[in-house]
mmCIF file of the protein (N, C-alpha, C, O) and its ligand, coordinates in Angstrom:
data_MODEL
# 
_entry.id   MODEL 
# 
loop_
_entity.id 
_entity.type 
_entity.pdbx_number_of_molecules 
1 polymer     1 
2 non-polymer 1 
# 
_entity_poly.entity_id                      1 
_entity_poly.type                           'polypeptide(L)' 
_entity_poly.nstd_linkage                   no 
_entity_poly.nstd_monomer                   no 
_entity_poly.pdbx_seq_one_letter_code       
;(UNK)(UNK)(UNK)(UNK)(UNK)(UNK)(UNK)(UNK)(UNK)(UNK)(UNK)(UNK)(UNK)(UNK)(UNK)(UNK)
(UNK)(UNK)(UNK)(UNK)(UNK)(UNK)(UNK)(UNK)(UNK)(UNK)(UNK)(UNK)(UNK)(UNK)(UNK)(UNK)
(UNK)(UNK)(UNK)(UNK)(UNK)(UNK)(UNK)(UNK)(UNK)(UNK)(UNK)(UNK)(UNK)(UNK)
;
_entity_poly.pdbx_seq_one_letter_code_can   XXXXXXXXXXXXXXXXXXXXXXXXXXXXXXXXXXXXXXXXXXXXXX 
_entity_poly.pdbx_strand_id                 A 
# 
loop_
_entity_poly_seq.entity_id 
_entity_poly_seq.num 
_entity_poly_seq.mon_id 
_entity_poly_seq.hetero 
1 1  UNK n 
1 2  UNK n 
1 3  UNK n 
1 4  UNK n 
1 5  UNK n 
1 6  UNK n 
1 7  UNK n 
1 8  UNK n 
1 9  UNK n 
1 10 UNK n 
1 11 UNK n 
1 12 UNK n 
1 13 UNK n 
1 14 UNK n 
1 15 UNK n 
1 16 UNK n 
1 17 UNK n 
1 18 UNK n 
1 19 UNK n 
1 20 UNK n 
1 21 UNK n 
1 22 UNK n 
1 23 UNK n 
1 24 UNK n 
1 25 UNK n 
1 26 UNK n 
1 27 UNK n 
1 28 UNK n 
1 29 UNK n 
1 30 UNK n 
1 31 UNK n 
1 32 UNK n 
1 33 UNK n 
1 34 UNK n 
1 35 UNK n 
1 36 UNK n 
1 37 UNK n 
1 38 UNK n 
1 39 UNK n 
1 40 UNK n 
1 41 UNK n 
1 42 UNK n 
1 43 UNK n 
1 44 UNK n 
1 45 UNK n 
1 46 UNK n 
# 
loop_
_struct_asym.id 
_struct_asym.entity_id 
A 1 
B 2 
# 
loop_
_chem_comp.id 
_chem_comp.type 
_chem_comp.mon_nstd_flag 
UNK 'L-peptide linking' . 
ZN  non-polymer         . 
# 
_pdbx_entity_nonpoly.entity_id   2 
_pdbx_entity_nonpoly.name        ? 
_pdbx_entity_nonpoly.comp_id     ZN 
# 
_pdbx_nonpoly_scheme.asym_id         B 
_pdbx_nonpoly_scheme.entity_id       2 
_pdbx_nonpoly_scheme.mon_id          ZN 
_pdbx_nonpoly_scheme.ndb_seq_num     1 
_pdbx_nonpoly_scheme.pdb_seq_num     101 
_pdbx_nonpoly_scheme.auth_seq_num    101 
_pdbx_nonpoly_scheme.pdb_mon_id      ZN 
_pdbx_nonpoly_scheme.auth_mon_id     ZN 
_pdbx_nonpoly_scheme.pdb_strand_id   A 
_pdbx_nonpoly_scheme.pdb_ins_code    . 
# 
loop_
_atom_site.group_PDB 
_atom_site.id 
_atom_site.type_symbol 
_atom_site.label_atom_id 
_atom_site.label_alt_id 
_atom_site.label_comp_id 
_atom_site.label_asym_id 
_atom_site.label_entity_id 
_atom_site.label_seq_id 
_atom_site.pdbx_PDB_ins_code 
_atom_site.Cartn_x 
_atom_site.Cartn_y 
_atom_site.Cartn_z 
_atom_site.occupancy 
_atom_site.B_iso_or_equiv 
_atom_site.pdbx_formal_charge 
_atom_site.auth_seq_id 
_atom_site.auth_comp_id 
_atom_site.auth_asym_id 
_atom_site.auth_atom_id 
_atom_site.pdbx_PDB_model_num 
ATOM   1   N  N  . UNK A 1 1  ? 42.436 -0.179  41.688 1.00 0.00 ? 1   UNK A N  1 
ATOM   2   C  CA . UNK A 1 1  ? 41.808 0.167   40.400 1.00 0.00 ? 1   UNK A CA 1 
ATOM   3   C  C  . UNK A 1 1  ? 40.342 0.466   40.623 1.00 0.00 ? 1   UNK A C  1 
ATOM   4   O  O  . UNK A 1 1  ? 39.580 -0.385  41.080 1.00 0.00 ? 1   UNK A O  1 
ATOM   5   N  N  . UNK A 1 2  ? 39.962 1.676   40.297 1.00 0.00 ? 2   UNK A N  1 
ATOM   6   C  CA . UNK A 1 2  ? 38.576 2.084   40.508 1.00 0.00 ? 2   UNK A CA 1 
ATOM   7   C  C  . UNK A 1 2  ? 37.724 1.759   39.284 1.00 0.00 ? 2   UNK A C  1 
ATOM   8   O  O  . UNK A 1 2  ? 38.163 1.845   38.137 1.00 0.00 ? 2   UNK A O  1 
ATOM   9   N  N  . UNK A 1 3  ? 36.497 1.387   39.585 1.00 0.00 ? 3   UNK A N  1 
ATOM   10  C  CA . UNK A 1 3  ? 35.579 1.155   38.484 1.00 0.00 ? 3   UNK A CA 1 
ATOM   11  C  C  . UNK A 1 3  ? 34.823 2.440   38.193 1.00 0.00 ? 3   UNK A C  1 
ATOM   12  O  O  . UNK A 1 3  ? 34.441 3.166   39.111 1.00 0.00 ? 3   UNK A O  1 
ATOM   13  N  N  . UNK A 1 4  ? 34.615 2.706   36.966 1.00 0.00 ? 4   UNK A N  1 
ATOM   14  C  CA . UNK A 1 4  ? 33.894 3.909   36.558 1.00 0.00 ? 4   UNK A CA 1 
ATOM   15  C  C  . UNK A 1 4  ? 32.462 3.534   36.218 1.00 0.00 ? 4   UNK A C  1 
ATOM   16  O  O  . UNK A 1 4  ? 32.219 2.711   35.336 1.00 0.00 ? 4   UNK A O  1 
ATOM   17  N  N  . UNK A 1 5  ? 31.529 4.134   36.915 1.00 0.00 ? 5   UNK A N  1 
ATOM   18  C  CA . UNK A 1 5  ? 30.122 3.850   36.642 1.00 0.00 ? 5   UNK A CA 1 
ATOM   19  C  C  . UNK A 1 5  ? 29.751 2.456   37.100 1.00 0.00 ? 5   UNK A C  1 
ATOM   20  O  O  . UNK A 1 5  ? 30.484 1.817   37.854 1.00 0.00 ? 5   UNK A O  1 
ATOM   21  N  N  . UNK A 1 6  ? 28.632 2.004   36.646 1.00 0.00 ? 6   UNK A N  1 
ATOM   22  C  CA . UNK A 1 6  ? 28.139 0.690   37.030 1.00 0.00 ? 6   UNK A CA 1 
ATOM   23  C  C  . UNK A 1 6  ? 28.606 -0.370  36.044 1.00 0.00 ? 6   UNK A C  1 
ATOM   24  O  O  . UNK A 1 6  ? 28.649 -0.156  34.833 1.00 0.00 ? 6   UNK A O  1 
ATOM   25  N  N  . UNK A 1 7  ? 28.949 -1.498  36.598 1.00 0.00 ? 7   UNK A N  1 
ATOM   26  C  CA . UNK A 1 7  ? 29.287 -2.616  35.706 1.00 0.00 ? 7   UNK A CA 1 
ATOM   27  C  C  . UNK A 1 7  ? 28.067 -3.510  35.567 1.00 0.00 ? 7   UNK A C  1 
ATOM   28  O  O  . UNK A 1 7  ? 27.384 -3.814  36.544 1.00 0.00 ? 7   UNK A O  1 
ATOM   29  N  N  . UNK A 1 8  ? 27.815 -3.913  34.371 1.00 0.00 ? 8   UNK A N  1 
ATOM   30  C  CA . UNK A 1 8  ? 26.653 -4.756  34.146 1.00 0.00 ? 8   UNK A CA 1 
ATOM   31  C  C  . UNK A 1 8  ? 26.949 -6.188  34.558 1.00 0.00 ? 8   UNK A C  1 
ATOM   32  O  O  . UNK A 1 8  ? 28.012 -6.720  34.239 1.00 0.00 ? 8   UNK A O  1 
ATOM   33  N  N  . UNK A 1 9  ? 26.038 -6.801  35.249 1.00 0.00 ? 9   UNK A N  1 
ATOM   34  C  CA . UNK A 1 9  ? 26.211 -8.211  35.602 1.00 0.00 ? 9   UNK A CA 1 
ATOM   35  C  C  . UNK A 1 9  ? 26.341 -9.055  34.349 1.00 0.00 ? 9   UNK A C  1 
ATOM   36  O  O  . UNK A 1 9  ? 25.718 -8.768  33.327 1.00 0.00 ? 9   UNK A O  1 
ATOM   37  N  N  . UNK A 1 10 ? 27.133 -10.071 34.432 1.00 0.00 ? 10  UNK A N  1 
ATOM   38  C  CA . UNK A 1 10 ? 27.381 -10.898 33.249 1.00 0.00 ? 10  UNK A CA 1 
ATOM   39  C  C  . UNK A 1 10 ? 26.126 -11.626 32.804 1.00 0.00 ? 10  UNK A C  1 
ATOM   40  O  O  . UNK A 1 10 ? 26.031 -12.071 31.660 1.00 0.00 ? 10  UNK A O  1 
ATOM   41  N  N  . UNK A 1 11 ? 25.162 -11.747 33.709 1.00 0.00 ? 11  UNK A N  1 
ATOM   42  C  CA . UNK A 1 11 ? 23.942 -12.483 33.340 1.00 0.00 ? 11  UNK A CA 1 
ATOM   43  C  C  . UNK A 1 11 ? 23.046 -11.688 32.408 1.00 0.00 ? 11  UNK A C  1 
ATOM   44  O  O  . UNK A 1 11 ? 22.184 -12.244 31.728 1.00 0.00 ? 11  UNK A O  1 
ATOM   45  N  N  . UNK A 1 12 ? 23.263 -10.359 32.386 1.00 0.00 ? 12  UNK A N  1 
ATOM   46  C  CA . UNK A 1 12 ? 22.394 -9.517  31.576 1.00 0.00 ? 12  UNK A CA 1 
ATOM   47  C  C  . UNK A 1 12 ? 22.533 -9.880  30.113 1.00 0.00 ? 12  UNK A C  1 
ATOM   48  O  O  . UNK A 1 12 ? 23.627 -9.871  29.550 1.00 0.00 ? 12  UNK A O  1 
ATOM   49  N  N  . UNK A 1 13 ? 21.411 -10.194 29.519 1.00 0.00 ? 13  UNK A N  1 
ATOM   50  C  CA . UNK A 1 13 ? 21.423 -10.535 28.108 1.00 0.00 ? 13  UNK A CA 1 
ATOM   51  C  C  . UNK A 1 13 ? 21.341 -9.277  27.270 1.00 0.00 ? 13  UNK A C  1 
ATOM   52  O  O  . UNK A 1 13 ? 20.689 -8.297  27.632 1.00 0.00 ? 13  UNK A O  1 
ATOM   53  N  N  . UNK A 1 14 ? 22.013 -9.335  26.154 1.00 0.00 ? 14  UNK A N  1 
ATOM   54  C  CA . UNK A 1 14 ? 21.932 -8.221  25.233 1.00 0.00 ? 14  UNK A CA 1 
ATOM   55  C  C  . UNK A 1 14 ? 21.277 -8.701  23.955 1.00 0.00 ? 14  UNK A C  1 
ATOM   56  O  O  . UNK A 1 14 ? 21.487 -9.826  23.503 1.00 0.00 ? 14  UNK A O  1 
ATOM   57  N  N  . UNK A 1 15 ? 20.491 -7.827  23.398 1.00 0.00 ? 15  UNK A N  1 
ATOM   58  C  CA . UNK A 1 15 ? 19.789 -8.166  22.164 1.00 0.00 ? 15  UNK A CA 1 
ATOM   59  C  C  . UNK A 1 15 ? 20.419 -7.365  21.033 1.00 0.00 ? 15  UNK A C  1 
ATOM   60  O  O  . UNK A 1 15 ? 20.165 -6.170  20.882 1.00 0.00 ? 15  UNK A O  1 
ATOM   61  N  N  . UNK A 1 16 ? 21.227 -8.027  20.260 1.00 0.00 ? 16  UNK A N  1 
ATOM   62  C  CA . UNK A 1 16 ? 21.946 -7.360  19.184 1.00 0.00 ? 16  UNK A CA 1 
ATOM   63  C  C  . UNK A 1 16 ? 21.144 -7.406  17.899 1.00 0.00 ? 16  UNK A C  1 
ATOM   64  O  O  . UNK A 1 16 ? 20.600 -8.446  17.526 1.00 0.00 ? 16  UNK A O  1 
ATOM   65  N  N  . UNK A 1 17 ? 21.079 -6.280  17.234 1.00 0.00 ? 17  UNK A N  1 
ATOM   66  C  CA . UNK A 1 17 ? 20.385 -6.219  15.958 1.00 0.00 ? 17  UNK A CA 1 
ATOM   67  C  C  . UNK A 1 17 ? 21.179 -6.993  14.911 1.00 0.00 ? 17  UNK A C  1 
ATOM   68  O  O  . UNK A 1 17 ? 22.380 -6.769  14.758 1.00 0.00 ? 17  UNK A O  1 
ATOM   69  N  N  . UNK A 1 18 ? 20.526 -7.896  14.194 1.00 0.00 ? 18  UNK A N  1 
ATOM   70  C  CA . UNK A 1 18 ? 21.218 -8.675  13.167 1.00 0.00 ? 18  UNK A CA 1 
ATOM   71  C  C  . UNK A 1 18 ? 21.505 -7.864  11.905 1.00 0.00 ? 18  UNK A C  1 
ATOM   72  O  O  . UNK A 1 18 ? 22.230 -8.326  11.023 1.00 0.00 ? 18  UNK A O  1 
ATOM   73  N  N  . UNK A 1 19 ? 20.944 -6.663  11.814 1.00 0.00 ? 19  UNK A N  1 
ATOM   74  C  CA . UNK A 1 19 ? 21.094 -5.866  10.602 1.00 0.00 ? 19  UNK A CA 1 
ATOM   75  C  C  . UNK A 1 19 ? 22.107 -4.744  10.756 1.00 0.00 ? 19  UNK A C  1 
ATOM   76  O  O  . UNK A 1 19 ? 22.617 -4.216  9.767  1.00 0.00 ? 19  UNK A O  1 
ATOM   77  N  N  . UNK A 1 20 ? 22.401 -4.377  12.021 1.00 0.00 ? 20  UNK A N  1 
ATOM   78  C  CA . UNK A 1 20 ? 23.390 -3.332  12.234 1.00 0.00 ? 20  UNK A CA 1 
ATOM   79  C  C  . UNK A 1 20 ? 24.056 -3.583  13.582 1.00 0.00 ? 20  UNK A C  1 
ATOM   80  O  O  . UNK A 1 20 ? 23.886 -4.650  14.172 1.00 0.00 ? 20  UNK A O  1 
ATOM   81  N  N  . UNK A 1 21 ? 24.805 -2.615  14.064 1.00 0.00 ? 21  UNK A N  1 
ATOM   82  C  CA . UNK A 1 21 ? 25.605 -2.843  15.268 1.00 0.00 ? 21  UNK A CA 1 
ATOM   83  C  C  . UNK A 1 21 ? 24.900 -2.451  16.560 1.00 0.00 ? 21  UNK A C  1 
ATOM   84  O  O  . UNK A 1 21 ? 25.509 -2.451  17.629 1.00 0.00 ? 21  UNK A O  1 
ATOM   85  N  N  . UNK A 1 22 ? 23.632 -2.120  16.461 1.00 0.00 ? 22  UNK A N  1 
ATOM   86  C  CA . UNK A 1 22 ? 22.922 -1.692  17.665 1.00 0.00 ? 22  UNK A CA 1 
ATOM   87  C  C  . UNK A 1 22 ? 22.675 -2.861  18.609 1.00 0.00 ? 22  UNK A C  1 
ATOM   88  O  O  . UNK A 1 22 ? 22.409 -3.988  18.192 1.00 0.00 ? 22  UNK A O  1 
ATOM   89  N  N  . UNK A 1 23 ? 22.773 -2.548  19.890 1.00 0.00 ? 23  UNK A N  1 
ATOM   90  C  CA . UNK A 1 23 ? 22.526 -3.561  20.907 1.00 0.00 ? 23  UNK A CA 1 
ATOM   91  C  C  . UNK A 1 23 ? 21.546 -3.001  21.919 1.00 0.00 ? 23  UNK A C  1 
ATOM   92  O  O  . UNK A 1 23 ? 21.701 -1.879  22.400 1.00 0.00 ? 23  UNK A O  1 
ATOM   93  N  N  . UNK A 1 24 ? 20.532 -3.798  22.235 1.00 0.00 ? 24  UNK A N  1 
ATOM   94  C  CA . UNK A 1 24 ? 19.523 -3.359  23.177 1.00 0.00 ? 24  UNK A CA 1 
ATOM   95  C  C  . UNK A 1 24 ? 19.501 -4.258  24.394 1.00 0.00 ? 24  UNK A C  1 
ATOM   96  O  O  . UNK A 1 24 ? 19.876 -5.429  24.329 1.00 0.00 ? 24  UNK A O  1 
ATOM   97  N  N  . UNK A 1 25 ? 19.053 -3.691  25.511 1.00 0.00 ? 25  UNK A N  1 
ATOM   98  C  CA . UNK A 1 25 ? 18.999 -4.455  26.746 1.00 0.00 ? 25  UNK A CA 1 
ATOM   99  C  C  . UNK A 1 25 ? 17.702 -5.241  26.861 1.00 0.00 ? 25  UNK A C  1 
ATOM   100 O  O  . UNK A 1 25 ? 17.587 -6.156  27.676 1.00 0.00 ? 25  UNK A O  1 
ATOM   101 N  N  . UNK A 1 26 ? 16.740 -4.878  26.044 1.00 0.00 ? 26  UNK A N  1 
ATOM   102 C  CA . UNK A 1 26 ? 15.457 -5.574  26.095 1.00 0.00 ? 26  UNK A CA 1 
ATOM   103 C  C  . UNK A 1 26 ? 15.068 -6.039  24.700 1.00 0.00 ? 26  UNK A C  1 
ATOM   104 O  O  . UNK A 1 26 ? 15.396 -5.406  23.696 1.00 0.00 ? 26  UNK A O  1 
ATOM   105 N  N  . UNK A 1 27 ? 14.352 -7.173  24.666 1.00 0.00 ? 27  UNK A N  1 
ATOM   106 C  CA . UNK A 1 27 ? 13.911 -7.680  23.374 1.00 0.00 ? 27  UNK A CA 1 
ATOM   107 C  C  . UNK A 1 27 ? 12.924 -6.714  22.738 1.00 0.00 ? 27  UNK A C  1 
ATOM   108 O  O  . UNK A 1 27 ? 12.881 -6.553  21.518 1.00 0.00 ? 27  UNK A O  1 
ATOM   109 N  N  . UNK A 1 28 ? 12.130 -6.074  23.593 1.00 0.00 ? 28  UNK A N  1 
ATOM   110 C  CA . UNK A 1 28 ? 11.145 -5.126  23.077 1.00 0.00 ? 28  UNK A CA 1 
ATOM   111 C  C  . UNK A 1 28 ? 11.835 -3.973  22.360 1.00 0.00 ? 28  UNK A C  1 
ATOM   112 O  O  . UNK A 1 28 ? 11.415 -3.554  21.281 1.00 0.00 ? 28  UNK A O  1 
ATOM   113 N  N  . UNK A 1 29 ? 12.896 -3.469  22.975 1.00 0.00 ? 29  UNK A N  1 
ATOM   114 C  CA . UNK A 1 29 ? 13.625 -2.366  22.368 1.00 0.00 ? 29  UNK A CA 1 
ATOM   115 C  C  . UNK A 1 29 ? 14.202 -2.764  21.029 1.00 0.00 ? 29  UNK A C  1 
ATOM   116 O  O  . UNK A 1 29 ? 14.159 -1.996  20.068 1.00 0.00 ? 29  UNK A O  1 
ATOM   117 N  N  . UNK A 1 30 ? 14.742 -3.966  20.970 1.00 0.00 ? 30  UNK A N  1 
ATOM   118 C  CA . UNK A 1 30 ? 15.317 -4.446  19.716 1.00 0.00 ? 30  UNK A CA 1 
ATOM   119 C  C  . UNK A 1 30 ? 14.249 -4.592  18.645 1.00 0.00 ? 30  UNK A C  1 
ATOM   120 O  O  . UNK A 1 30 ? 14.443 -4.185  17.499 1.00 0.00 ? 30  UNK A O  1 
ATOM   121 N  N  . UNK A 1 31 ? 13.119 -5.177  19.026 1.00 0.00 ? 31  UNK A N  1 
ATOM   122 C  CA . UNK A 1 31 ? 12.051 -5.381  18.043 1.00 0.00 ? 31  UNK A CA 1 
ATOM   123 C  C  . UNK A 1 31 ? 11.526 -4.059  17.513 1.00 0.00 ? 31  UNK A C  1 
ATOM   124 O  O  . UNK A 1 31 ? 11.228 -3.927  16.326 1.00 0.00 ? 31  UNK A O  1 
ATOM   125 N  N  . UNK A 1 32 ? 11.414 -3.072  18.414 1.00 0.00 ? 32  UNK A N  1 
ATOM   126 C  CA . UNK A 1 32 ? 10.945 -1.756  17.973 1.00 0.00 ? 32  UNK A CA 1 
ATOM   127 C  C  . UNK A 1 32 ? 11.954 -1.119  17.029 1.00 0.00 ? 32  UNK A C  1 
ATOM   128 O  O  . UNK A 1 32 ? 11.588 -0.466  16.052 1.00 0.00 ? 32  UNK A O  1 
ATOM   129 N  N  . UNK A 1 33 ? 13.227 -1.319  17.338 1.00 0.00 ? 33  UNK A N  1 
ATOM   130 C  CA . UNK A 1 33 ? 14.284 -0.788  16.475 1.00 0.00 ? 33  UNK A CA 1 
ATOM   131 C  C  . UNK A 1 33 ? 14.218 -1.430  15.095 1.00 0.00 ? 33  UNK A C  1 
ATOM   132 O  O  . UNK A 1 33 ? 14.276 -0.738  14.078 1.00 0.00 ? 33  UNK A O  1 
ATOM   133 N  N  . UNK A 1 34 ? 14.097 -2.748  15.063 1.00 0.00 ? 34  UNK A N  1 
ATOM   134 C  CA . UNK A 1 34 ? 14.049 -3.455  13.784 1.00 0.00 ? 34  UNK A CA 1 
ATOM   135 C  C  . UNK A 1 34 ? 12.845 -3.002  12.971 1.00 0.00 ? 34  UNK A C  1 
ATOM   136 O  O  . UNK A 1 34 ? 12.953 -2.773  11.766 1.00 0.00 ? 34  UNK A O  1 
ATOM   137 N  N  . UNK A 1 35 ? 11.696 -2.872  13.631 1.00 0.00 ? 35  UNK A N  1 
ATOM   138 C  CA . UNK A 1 35 ? 10.487 -2.470  12.927 1.00 0.00 ? 35  UNK A CA 1 
ATOM   139 C  C  . UNK A 1 35 ? 10.645 -1.072  12.339 1.00 0.00 ? 35  UNK A C  1 
ATOM   140 O  O  . UNK A 1 35 ? 10.183 -0.795  11.232 1.00 0.00 ? 35  UNK A O  1 
ATOM   141 N  N  . UNK A 1 36 ? 11.314 -0.182  13.106 1.00 0.00 ? 36  UNK A N  1 
ATOM   142 C  CA . UNK A 1 36 ? 11.469 1.200   12.641 1.00 0.00 ? 36  UNK A CA 1 
ATOM   143 C  C  . UNK A 1 36 ? 12.560 1.327   11.590 1.00 0.00 ? 36  UNK A C  1 
ATOM   144 O  O  . UNK A 1 36 ? 12.361 1.947   10.546 1.00 0.00 ? 36  UNK A O  1 
ATOM   145 N  N  . UNK A 1 37 ? 13.709 0.736   11.875 1.00 0.00 ? 37  UNK A N  1 
ATOM   146 C  CA . UNK A 1 37 ? 14.893 0.964   11.041 1.00 0.00 ? 37  UNK A CA 1 
ATOM   147 C  C  . UNK A 1 37 ? 15.049 -0.057  9.929  1.00 0.00 ? 37  UNK A C  1 
ATOM   148 O  O  . UNK A 1 37 ? 15.657 0.230   8.898  1.00 0.00 ? 37  UNK A O  1 
ATOM   149 N  N  . UNK A 1 38 ? 14.508 -1.235  10.132 1.00 0.00 ? 38  UNK A N  1 
ATOM   150 C  CA . UNK A 1 38 ? 14.749 -2.298  9.164  1.00 0.00 ? 38  UNK A CA 1 
ATOM   151 C  C  . UNK A 1 38 ? 13.451 -2.916  8.663  1.00 0.00 ? 38  UNK A C  1 
ATOM   152 O  O  . UNK A 1 38 ? 13.466 -4.003  8.084  1.00 0.00 ? 38  UNK A O  1 
ATOM   153 N  N  . UNK A 1 39 ? 12.352 -2.250  8.874  1.00 0.00 ? 39  UNK A N  1 
ATOM   154 C  CA . UNK A 1 39 ? 11.074 -2.799  8.445  1.00 0.00 ? 39  UNK A CA 1 
ATOM   155 C  C  . UNK A 1 39 ? 11.045 -3.098  6.961  1.00 0.00 ? 39  UNK A C  1 
ATOM   156 O  O  . UNK A 1 39 ? 10.492 -4.110  6.530  1.00 0.00 ? 39  UNK A O  1 
ATOM   157 N  N  . UNK A 1 40 ? 11.652 -2.199  6.173  1.00 0.00 ? 40  UNK A N  1 
ATOM   158 C  CA . UNK A 1 40 ? 11.667 -2.400  4.725  1.00 0.00 ? 40  UNK A CA 1 
ATOM   159 C  C  . UNK A 1 40 ? 12.491 -3.623  4.351  1.00 0.00 ? 40  UNK A C  1 
ATOM   160 O  O  . UNK A 1 40 ? 12.135 -4.361  3.432  1.00 0.00 ? 40  UNK A O  1 
ATOM   161 N  N  . UNK A 1 41 ? 13.581 -3.833  5.055  1.00 0.00 ? 41  UNK A N  1 
ATOM   162 C  CA . UNK A 1 41 ? 14.451 -4.960  4.753  1.00 0.00 ? 41  UNK A CA 1 
ATOM   163 C  C  . UNK A 1 41 ? 13.725 -6.270  5.059  1.00 0.00 ? 41  UNK A C  1 
ATOM   164 O  O  . UNK A 1 41 ? 13.848 -7.250  4.324  1.00 0.00 ? 41  UNK A O  1 
ATOM   165 N  N  . UNK A 1 42 ? 12.971 -6.269  6.150  1.00 0.00 ? 42  UNK A N  1 
ATOM   166 C  CA . UNK A 1 42 ? 12.246 -7.474  6.513  1.00 0.00 ? 42  UNK A CA 1 
ATOM   167 C  C  . UNK A 1 42 ? 11.203 -7.816  5.452  1.00 0.00 ? 42  UNK A C  1 
ATOM   168 O  O  . UNK A 1 42 ? 11.037 -8.981  5.089  1.00 0.00 ? 42  UNK A O  1 
ATOM   169 N  N  . UNK A 1 43 ? 10.512 -6.810  4.964  1.00 0.00 ? 43  UNK A N  1 
ATOM   170 C  CA . UNK A 1 43 ? 9.486  -7.054  3.950  1.00 0.00 ? 43  UNK A CA 1 
ATOM   171 C  C  . UNK A 1 43 ? 10.119 -7.527  2.648  1.00 0.00 ? 43  UNK A C  1 
ATOM   172 O  O  . UNK A 1 43 ? 9.564  -8.373  1.947  1.00 0.00 ? 43  UNK A O  1 
ATOM   173 N  N  . UNK A 1 44 ? 11.284 -6.973  2.332  1.00 0.00 ? 44  UNK A N  1 
ATOM   174 C  CA . UNK A 1 44 ? 11.949 -7.309  1.080  1.00 0.00 ? 44  UNK A CA 1 
ATOM   175 C  C  . UNK A 1 44 ? 12.447 -8.751  1.070  1.00 0.00 ? 44  UNK A C  1 
ATOM   176 O  O  . UNK A 1 44 ? 12.615 -9.353  0.010  1.00 0.00 ? 44  UNK A O  1 
ATOM   177 N  N  . UNK A 1 45 ? 12.680 -9.296  2.261  1.00 0.00 ? 45  UNK A N  1 
ATOM   178 C  CA . UNK A 1 45 ? 13.218 -10.641 2.333  1.00 0.00 ? 45  UNK A CA 1 
ATOM   179 C  C  . UNK A 1 45 ? 12.179 -11.697 1.981  1.00 0.00 ? 45  UNK A C  1 
ATOM   180 O  O  . UNK A 1 45 ? 12.507 -12.800 1.544  1.00 0.00 ? 45  UNK A O  1 
ATOM   181 N  N  . UNK A 1 46 ? 10.924 -11.330 2.182  1.00 0.00 ? 46  UNK A N  1 
ATOM   182 C  CA . UNK A 1 46 ? 9.884  -12.338 1.937  1.00 0.00 ? 46  UNK A CA 1 
ATOM   183 C  C  . UNK A 1 46 ? 9.699  -12.596 0.449  1.00 0.00 ? 46  UNK A C  1 
ATOM   184 O  O  . UNK A 1 46 ? 8.865  -13.415 0.064  1.00 0.00 ? 46  UNK A O  1 
HETATM 185 ZN ZN . ZN  B 2 .  ? 19.479 -2.387  13.383 1.00 0.00 2 101 ZN  A ZN 1 
# 
């Protein structure tokens, strides 16, 4: 059975957006996504 492409090591953490289904490999990427896509939602929660 051949593997296609690279397999991610199980240790790699994923940063899943709590507001949608997006998943990022870095916390920075996730935070930037939240600020851009969900900034209004964050403000509305306060
Ligand atoms: Zn999101």
